[in-house]
Each structure stands twice: as structure tokens, then as C-alpha cells.
C-alpha positions in Angstrom: 7.0 -44.4 44.6 4.3 -42.2 42.9 2.8 -38.9 43.9 -0.5 -40.7 44.9 1.4 -42.7 47.4 1.9 -39.8 49.8 -0.7 -37.2 48.5 -3.5 -36.3 50.9 -6.7 -34.3 50.7 -6.2 -30.6 51.1 -8.1 -27.8 52.9 -9.7 -25.3 50.5 -11.0 -21.8 50.8 -12.9 -19.5 48.5 -11.0 -16.8 46.7 -13.3 -14.1 48.1 -12.7 -15.1 51.8 -11.1 -12.4 53.9 -7.7 -12.8 55.4 -8.9 -13.3 59.0 -11.1 -16.3 57.9 -8.2 -17.7 55.9 -5.7 -17.5 58.7 -8.2 -18.9 61.2 -8.7 -21.9 58.9 -5.0 -22.4 58.4 -4.3 -22.3 62.1 -7.3 -24.3 63.2 -6.4 -27.2 60.9 -2.7 -26.9 61.6 -2.1 -26.6 57.9 0.8 -25.0 56.0 -1.2 -24.4 52.8 -4.8 -23.6 51.7 -6.0 -24.3 48.2 -8.0 -21.4 46.8 -11.1 -22.2 44.8 -13.8 -20.5 42.8 -16.9 -22.6 42.3 -14.9 -25.6 43.4 -12.3 -25.0 40.6 -8.7 -24.6 41.8 -7.5 -21.1 41.0 -4.6 -20.6 43.5 -2.8 -21.6 46.6 -1.8 -19.8 49.8 1.1 -20.6 52.1 2.2 -19.1 55.4 4.7 -16.8 53.6 1.9 -15.5 51.3 0.3 -14.2 54.5 3.4 -12.7 56.0 5.0 -10.5 53.3 1.9 -8.8 52.1 0.9 -7.8 55.6 4.4 -6.4 56.3 4.1 -4.4 53.0 0.8 -3.0 54.1 2.2 -2.1 57.5 5.0 -0.1 55.9 2.6 1.7 53.7 0.2 2.2 56.7 -2.6 0.7 54.6 -4.9 -1.4 56.7 -8.0 -1.8 54.5 -9.5 -5.3 54.4 -8.1 -7.5 51.8 -8.9 -10.9 50.4 -7.4 -14.3 49.8 -7.3 -13.6 46.0 -4.9 -10.7 46.6 -2.2 -12.9 48.3 -2.6 -16.2 46.6 -0.2 -17.7 44.1 -2.4 -18.2 40.9 -2.2 -21.3 38.8 -0.4 -23.6 41.3 1.8 -26.3 40.0 0.0 -29.6 39.7 1.0 -33.2 38.7 -0.8 -36.3 37.7 -1.3 -38.8 40.5 0.9 -41.3 38.6 3.9 -38.9 38.5 7.0 -40.5 40.0 7.7 -38.9 43.4 11.3 -38.3 42.3 9.9 -35.9 39.6 7.6 -34.2 42.1 10.6 -33.5 44.4 12.7 -32.1 41.5 9.9 -29.7 40.7 9.5 -28.5 44.3 13.3 -28.0 44.8 14.0 -26.5 41.4 11.2 -24.0 41.6 11.6 -23.3 45.3 8.1 -24.2 46.2 6.8 -26.1 49.2 3.8 -27.9 47.7 2.3 -29.4 44.6 -1.3 -30.3 43.9 -2.2 -33.8 42.6 -4.9 -34.6 40.2 -6.4 -37.6 38.4 -7.6 -36.0 35.1 -7.4 -32.2 35.0 -5.3 -29.8 37.1 -8.1 -27.5 37.9 -9.9 -30.3 39.6 -6.9 -31.4 41.7 -8.1 -33.0 45.0 -4.9 -33.8 46.8 -1.7 -32.1 47.8 1.9 -32.9 48.7 3.8 -30.5 51.0 7.3 -30.7 52.5 5.6 -31.5 55.8 4.0 -34.5 54.2 7.5 -35.7 53.3 8.4 -35.5 56.9 5.3 -37.5 57.9 6.4 -40.3 55.5 10.0 -40.3 56.5 9.8 -43.8 58.0 9.4 -45.2 54.4 13.0 -44.2 53.7 16.4 -45.5 55.1 17.6 -43.9 58.3 20.0 -41.0 57.9 21.9 -39.0 60.4 20.8 -35.3 60.7 24.4 -34.2 60.3 24.4 -35.9 56.8 21.3 -34.1 55.5 21.2 -30.9 57.4 23.0 -27.6 57.0 26.2 -27.7 59.2 28.5 -24.8 60.2 28.1 -21.1 59.5 24.3 -21.3 60.1 22.3 -18.2 60.1 21.1 -17.2 63.5 19.4 -14.4 65.3 19.9 -12.8 68.8 17.2 -12.2 71.4 17.3 -8.5 70.5 16.9 -8.9 66.8 13.9 -6.9 65.7 11.0 -8.9 64.1 11.3 -6.7 61.0 14.9 -7.6 60.7 14.2 -11.3 61.2 11.6 -11.1 58.3 14.2 -9.6 56.0 16.7 -12.3 56.9 14.2 -15.1 56.2 13.3 -13.5 52.9 16.8 -12.5 51.7 18.5 -15.7 52.7 15.6 -17.9 51.6 15.6 -19.8 54.9 12.7 -20.9 57.1 14.4 -21.4 60.5 16.2 -19.0 62.8 18.0 -20.4 65.9 18.4 -17.7 68.6 21.9 -17.5 70.0 23.5 -15.4 72.7 27.2 -15.6 73.4 27.5 -18.7 71.2 24.9 -20.4 73.3 21.6 -21.7 71.9 18.8 -20.1 73.9 15.8 -20.3 71.7 14.2 -21.0 68.3 12.0 -19.2 65.8 10.9 -19.8 62.2 8.7 -18.4 59.5 5.6 -19.9 61.0 6.2 -18.5 64.5 7.0 -15.1 63.1 4.0 -15.2 60.9 1.7 -16.1 63.8 2.9 -13.1 65.8 2.7 -10.6 62.9 -0.7 -11.7 61.6 -2.2 -11.9 65.1 -1.0 -8.3 65.8 -2.3 -7.2 62.4 -5.7 -8.6 63.0 -6.0 -7.6 66.7 -4.3 -4.2 66.7 -4.4 -2.8 63.1 -4.1 0.8 64.2 -1.0 0.2 66.4 0.5 -2.6 64.3 3.3 -0.4 62.9 4.4 0.6 66.4 4.2 -2.9 67.8 6.2 -4.3 64.8 9.0 -1.7 65.3 9.4 -2.6 68.9 9.0 -6.4 68.9 12.1 -8.6 69.0 12.7 -12.3 68.7 12.9 -12.6 72.4 9.1 -11.8 72.5 8.2 -14.8 70.3 11.0 -17.4 70.6 10.3 -20.9 71.7 12.4 -23.6 73.3 14.2 -25.3 70.4 14.1 -29.0 69.3 17.7 -30.0 69.6 19.3 -33.1 68.1 22.7 -34.6 68.3 24.6 -34.9 65.0 24.3 -38.7 65.2 20.5 -38.7 65.6 18.5 -39.8 62.6 15.8 -37.7 61.0 13.4 -40.6 61.5 13.9 -40.2 65.3 13.3 -36.5 65.4 10.5 -36.2 62.8 7.7 -36.8 65.3 8.8 -33.9 67.5 9.1 -31.5 64.6 5.6 -32.4 63.4 4.1 -32.3 66.9 5.4 -28.8 67.6 4.6 -27.7 64.1 8.2 -26.3 63.6 9.9 -25.9 60.3 13.0 -27.8 61.6 15.3 -28.6 64.5 18.7 -27.4 65.7 21.6 -29.7 65.5 23.7 -29.1 68.7 26.2 -30.4 71.2 24.7 -29.5 74.6 24.1 -25.8 74.1 26.4 -25.1 71.2 24.5 -24.9 67.8 26.2 -26.8 65.0 23.6 -26.8 62.3 19.9 -27.0 61.4 17.8 -29.6 59.7 14.7 -28.4 57.9 11.8 -29.7 55.8 13.8 -28.6 52.7 16.7 -30.7 53.8 14.4 -33.7 54.2 13.1 -33.1 50.6 16.6 -33.1 49.3 17.5 -36.2 51.2 14.4 -38.1 49.9 15.2 -37.0 46.4 18.8 -38.3 46.7 17.4 -41.7 47.9 14.9 -42.0 45.1 17.4 -40.9 42.5 19.8 -43.7 43.6 17.1 -46.3 43.2 15.6 -45.0 39.9 
């Protein structure tokens, strides 16, 4: 399987676009990444986390001046030729800790397609069924409580390098949050209430933004649960027995699983 077999067209945005326009584009198209261009030449890429952490930093410094996509993008995004084996693409993503690569025919600056971890989930039916308990993170999972401050949750996500945060109270699973849901809350507050953003951020807790989780039994397959994760635009699902959380399965877990399958067959 090659990169071109699952690559798709990306959504692009000009480097001089302002943050509100970029976020509106990202949300409106239900994307996880925007490719940044200058005169139709690729110069960078922006993911959800690229929005989140700069805004938090500006809030801490109480600096609310307008800023542009070029100030938060990752320049010179990693690109691969369309005939690159998918197994090599996945190794790059996992080794470098990135969630996307661009795909080109002739020159990287004229890449016209993208592969993200969410695209791997969309193509999961092409791979053998696997139980979520075999590919997810089981036991000692990192969780939050309803009273966990949003600021604290952001630090947990960043420090632990995770994307999902099940919400637990008295060992009972009561909700779900992830980097996208937290980003939506923070960025909306930033854009709608810039002068009061710092106060809102200090007071907000996970209870204010949590959603009902997608729960799966350990024996369920990732192929079975993938449509629900994609439909709700979550970063993953919680593996549980009734209301007891046992683990999580995320987009990164799916990438590792597909890499293991391709490695065995290469």
C-alpha cells in the first residue's frame, strides 16, 4: 500500500489569514489540519494544537492583539512522494510525533494531498479486525475529574503528550474530553470574549465542556467503533466495562496498529 492509496485533497489557507478566519475554516470543514500557502506554494501547516497553545500563551501574557496564521504554523511541513510505501509514512509520523504528512507528485512545495491520523481511521476497514484492548492503552490511563481546571487539562495534554482525557468521578466514567473539545472552548472564548478571556479560563472546568463518551468493550474491534469516532469528531474512545474505565483507544493507537500490520506483510 502506497501513500497515494489513502491520501486526499487538503484544505488550504493563506499565510496572511487571521486566526478567526482560519479557525472558522477548520471547523466549518471538520478538518484537523489546514495547509498554509503563499501564492499557492506550500509554506506550512496548522493543526488544532497549533491554535491552542499560542492562544493560551497570549492569555497568560494578557496580549490580545490580532495575529496571523503565519505566526502559529509549523513551517516546512514533512512531505512524501505519492509512491512512498505507507509503512514508511507511518514510521515518519510516529517517530517524529506528528499527525499528518503532505503528499506530492514531483515537488514538496506543490504537494496537493494529505494523510492524517484521522484518514487512517477512515481506511481502517482495509486492515484485519483487531480488538481495541489489543491496540489501545490499557490500565493506568490518565484521566481528569469534573472539577479539573481547563488550564490544568491543557498542561496534562501537553506534558503527557496525549490527546484524550476521560472524565472520572469516584472511579466511574462520567464524561469525555480531548484536545479538540478543549481547543474549541478556548478558541471560542478567545474570539468572543478577548478582554475577559483570562478570567473565564481561570474559572472554567472540564465539567463545563465534557461530552458523553464513546465507550467500547475490550472485545470490540476498532473497525466496529471507527464510524462513531469519526461521526463525533473525537480523538478516540474509552474502553470500559459498564461505567468502569479500563483504557483508551486513540488515533495514534490506530496508526501504531496499521504500522504493525504493514510491517508484518512487508
